[in-house]
N, C-alpha and C positions, 0 to 999 in steps of 0.2 A: 504493500500500500504506500502511496506517495505521501511523504511528510507534508503537513499543511503549511509549512514555511517555505516550500520549494522555491518560488521565485517571487521577488518583490519589486513592483514598479512603484517607487515613491514619487508622487507627482505633486509639486507645490505651486502656486499660481503663476504662469507667465510665459513669455516668449523665450525660446531657447537661445543659448549664447553661441559659443565657438563651435565651428565644425570640427569633425573628428581629426585627431592628429596622431602622430606616432608615439610609441611608448617612451616614457621619460621617468627618471628616478624621482622619488618623493623628496620633499624638503626635509631637513633634519628635524626629528621629533614627530614626524607625521607618518601615517600608514603608507606603505609603498603602493603606488598606483602607477598605471600605465595608460596609454591612450590608443584606441584602435582607429585606423586610418580610413577616411573617406575623402576623396579628392573633389567631390561635387560641391560647387559653390551654392550659397543660398540665393534663391530667386526672390523677386519683390513681392510675389503674391498677386492675387487678382482682386482689385478693388470692387469689381462688380459682384463678387461673392461675399463681400464683407457684411451686408445686411443679413444674409442668411446665417452667418456665423453669430451675429448678435441675437437673432431669433433663437438659434440653437441654445445659447447660454441662458436665455430667459426661460425657454421651455424646460430645460433640465433643472434650473434653479427653482422654478415654480413647482415642479413635480416633487423635488426633494423637500422643499419648504413645507408643502402640504403634509408630508409624512413625518417630519421631525419637530414641527412647531406645536404639537398638541399639548405637551407638558408645559406648565408655566415656567417663567424664568427668562433671563437674558439669552439671546441667541443671535449668532451671525454666521453667514455662509459667504463664500466667494464663488458665485456661479462661473465667473471667468476662470478661476483656478481649476475647479472641478472639471469643467467642460474641456479646457485645454489639456488636462491630464488624460481624460478619456479619449480625446482626439489623437493624442500621441499613441495611446495604447491600441486604438483600433487599426493603426497601420501595421500592427503585428498580428492581427486577427484574420480569420478566414471563415468561409461558410456561414452557418447559422449564427455563430458567435459574432461575426462582423455585421450581419444583417440586423440582429437585435440591438447591437450597440449603436448603429446608425439610426435605427428607429427611435431609440431613447433620446438621441441627440437631434432628432428631426432633421437629419442630413440626407440629401439625395444620393450622395456618393462620398467615398473617402477623398477623392480628388477635390471635389467642391469644398468639403470641410477643411482640408489642408490649405487650399488656396485662400479661403475666407479667414481662417484663424491666422494664417501668415500675414495677410494684409492688415487685419485688425491689430495684430501684435506690433507690426511696424508703426501703425498709427498711434497706438497707446504709448509705445516707447518714445515717440516724438512729442508727447505731452509734457515730458520732464523739462525742467528749465532751471534758471538760476535760483528760484525760490521753491520749486516743486521737485521733490524726489519721487520718482516712479521707476523702481528698479525691478526688472523682470529677468529671470534666468532659469534655464532648464539644464539638467545634467543627468546623463545615464551612468550608472555604476553597474558593470557587468562582471560575472565570475571569470577570473583568469583561466584561460585555456579553452573556453567555449568558442565554437566556430559560429560566429554571427553571420546571418544572411547579409550579403552585400547590398541587396535591394532595400532591406530594412534600414540599414545604416545610411544609405544614400538618400532615401526619402526624408529621413529626419534631418539630415544635413541640408538638403535642398529646400525644404519647406519651413523648417524650424531653426536651422543653424545649430543643431544639437550634436554634441560629441559624446563619446563613450569612454569612461575611465575603467580600467580593470582593477579588481581587488580580489582578495580571498575571503569569501563569506564564511569560511570555516573558523575564522578568527573574530574575536569581539572588536578588533580594530577596524574591520570593515564598516560595522554599524557606527562606530565613532567617527569614521571619515565622512559618512553620509550626513550624520547629525552636525558635524563641524561645518561642513559646506553649507548646509541649510541655515544654521545659526548665523554664519557670516553674511549670507545673502539677504537675510531678513533682519539684519542689525540686532541680532540676539533676541528678537521678539518671538521666534519659533525655535527654541533651543534644542528641542528633541522631537523630530518627526517620526523616528523609528523607536518604538519602546523596546525594553529588554525582551528577548525571545522572539523578536519579529523576523530575524534573519538567522541563517545557520548553514549547515553543510550542503543542503539541497537548494539554497537560494541561488538563483541565476542572474537576476537583473533587478536593479533599483533605478527607477526614473524619477528624478527630483525636479519639481517645478515650484519656484518660489516667487512670491510677489511682495514687494515692500512699497508703501506709499506714505509720504509725509508732506503736508502742505499747510501754509498759513491761510486763514480766511482772507478774502479780498477786503473785508471790513471786520477787523478783529473786535471782539468784545472787550470792554474796559474792565479790568480786574476789580477796581474799587466798587463797581456796580454789582458785583456778584455777592449774593447774600442768601441765607437759607429761605426756602419757600416750600409750601406743601406740595407733595406728589402723591396722587391717589393710586393705590395699588389695585391689582385685579381682584384681590380677595376682599376689597372693601376698606382695608386699612389705609391710614394716611401717615406718611413719614415726612421728615424735613430733609431736604437735600440742597447742596450748593447750586444755585441757579444763576446763570449768566443772563445779562440784559443788554440790549442794544436797540437803537433805532437805525434801521438799515435802509440805504437808498438803492443798493445794487441787488436786492433780493427779487424773487419772483414768487407768486402765490397762485393757488387754485383752491376752489371749494367745490365739493361734490356731494352726492347723497350719502350722508353719514360720515363725512371726513372733511378736513382742511389740510392744506399742504403748503410748505414754504421751502423754497430752493435757495441755498446759500452757496454762492460761488467761491472758489478758492482763488488765490493770487493768479493772475494771468487770465482768468475767466473761462478756461477751457475744461475745467473739471468742477464738479459741484457735489454737495450733499443735499438730497431732497428728504425732508422730514415730513412724514405723513401722520397726522394726529386724528385717530378715529373719534367720533362723537362719544360721549359717555354711554357705555353699554353697547356700543357698536363694534364691529370688527371690519377690517379691510383685508381682503385676500391678496396674497403676493402677486397673483395673476393680474391684478388691477394696476400694479406699479408702473409698467411701461407707459400706459395711457396717462397716468397721473403726471409722470415726468414730462410727457409731451404736451400736457394741458396747461402748464404754468405760464403766467404772463408777468412781465415786470411790474413791480409795485413796491412802494415804500411800506415798511412793516415795523412795528414795535414788537420785538420778540423777547420772550423769556424761555430759556432753554437750559436744562440741567447739564452739568458736566457728567461724563461717564467714562469708565475704563473697565473692560472685561475681556475674558478669553472664552472661546467656545472650542470644545473638542468633541467630535462625533465620529462614529463609525457608520458607514453608509451601505454595507453589504445588503441588508434586508430591504432597504429602501430602493436600491437599484434593481434588485430582483423583482420587487413589486412594480417598478416602473416598466419592466418588460425586457430585461437582459439576463434571464436566469442561466442561460447556457454558458456564459463566460465564467460562472462560478461552479459549473457542474463537472465533476470528475469524469463522467462518461462522455460528455459532449463538447467541452471547451476545446477550441482549436486556435492555438497561437503558433502554429508551425512556421508561418513566415518569418519568425524571429531568428531561428537557428538553422544552420545547414543540415543538422541531423534530425530535424523535425521533432525535437524533444517536446514531450507533452507538458504543456503549461496551462494553468488556470488561475483566475483571480481568487484569492482567499478572502480579502476584505479591502475596503477603501477607507483610509483614515484621513480626517480633515481637521485642520486647526485654523482659527482666525483670532487675531488680536486687534482690538480697536480702542483707541483713547481719544477723547474729544474734550478740549478745554477752550479757554478764552482766545488762545492764539491760533488754533487750527486742529488738525487731525493727524494722527499717526495710525497706520493699519498695516497688518501683514497677514499673509495666508499661506497655507501649505496643504497639499493633498498627497496622500501616499496610497497607491494601489498595490496591494500585496498579492503577488501571483505565485503560485507554486507550480513546480515542474512536475514546476514545475515552477460831512458838515451838517447843520440842523436840517432835518428832513421832515416833511409833513407825512406822517405815517397814514397810509390808506386803511390799514386794519391792524388789530392787535391779536397776537397769538401767544397764549401761555401754554407751553407744553408741560402740563401738570398731571399727566396720566400716561399709561403705557403707549408707546408709539413705535412706528417703523422708520427705518432710514435706509437710503440707498446712496452709495458713493459711485459716481458714474461720470463718463465724459458727456459733454453737453450736446455734441453733434449727433451721436448715434445712440446715446443712452445705454452704453455698455455697462452691465452690472458688475462692477469690480467687487463691491461688497454690498450685501443686503443684511439688515439686522433688525432686531426688535429689542427695545429697552423696556423691560418690565419693572426693573428696580435700579436706578442710577447709582446706588451706593457702592 
């Protein structure tokens, strides 16, 4: 029987970095790694496929949110991270496994998905600037000695700019190497994507996708104005939390049946957070968020918003099976033979996801990581006032396409 740790694809949110290169020694004090070569250069991607990639991320994110949001408490996901991770993985899938994964991602083909995610990744990377940090990186860690399919390596280099480092998963140092890379790429906000026992002698591959975001508000809140205010919890209780206040001229707002929303741009104006406040006793489905983002209009607003910092850690195997991709997890049916020359039997064991979000008077810091474990295998006239004093949703997104980099719910800002 195949060990359930056999292959691990650790996927953290983002566009992949360097193309594959030749083996090289590790730096002093680090686990020895090498690099497998692919001479294929990265292509620009197809901008016409970009909207489909955004839709894919929202479809996946909405489906997962509906399945993990039932229990009360703070929650955050990165649809961008999870979808990018699965897009990378589907390049190594075949048959029914590939068909189900494409269906869950609502993608017509692997090529269309690759072209769209590639183009979107390029555009997202271009949003970083002097004041905005938006760092995305993917890295594969493969078992030393495995014969990897050249077509698999080439497509990841061509569409994602991804390379593969070789390690020995029989040693604990391999897990340390993956976690160290992830921590570095997320500025230590995701210090450990692979928990103890997640890799071992039968592990063949770990694909890491990491996303880090930090940006100041276009209109920062003034710290002296922050003071305790009531926040009404879902269970009917009321707590006091530090609440920021500002009168904003660059915001945008919308009002709908059972909700109101305010969009706060970050420096540079190309990225924003949209906060959606349901009416008392009402709920807003995640599936409504893309339309809400598109519906906001410029408006002055007098805003009261809590500070918050929290981390979400979830495992998504059951949710992905329910969404429609059970074969990828099935010992008898999973097909990831395009990954290796010897067609080694690989299957996904679980999908781990972490998100960190911190919001204060100055701006936002956020990071995400996804691990797919596979086994072989000035004075402004405010037009409205919004007091965010009860549980609410938020989305961090680009303003042109509405790409869902992070989606979350704040039940308790403490």
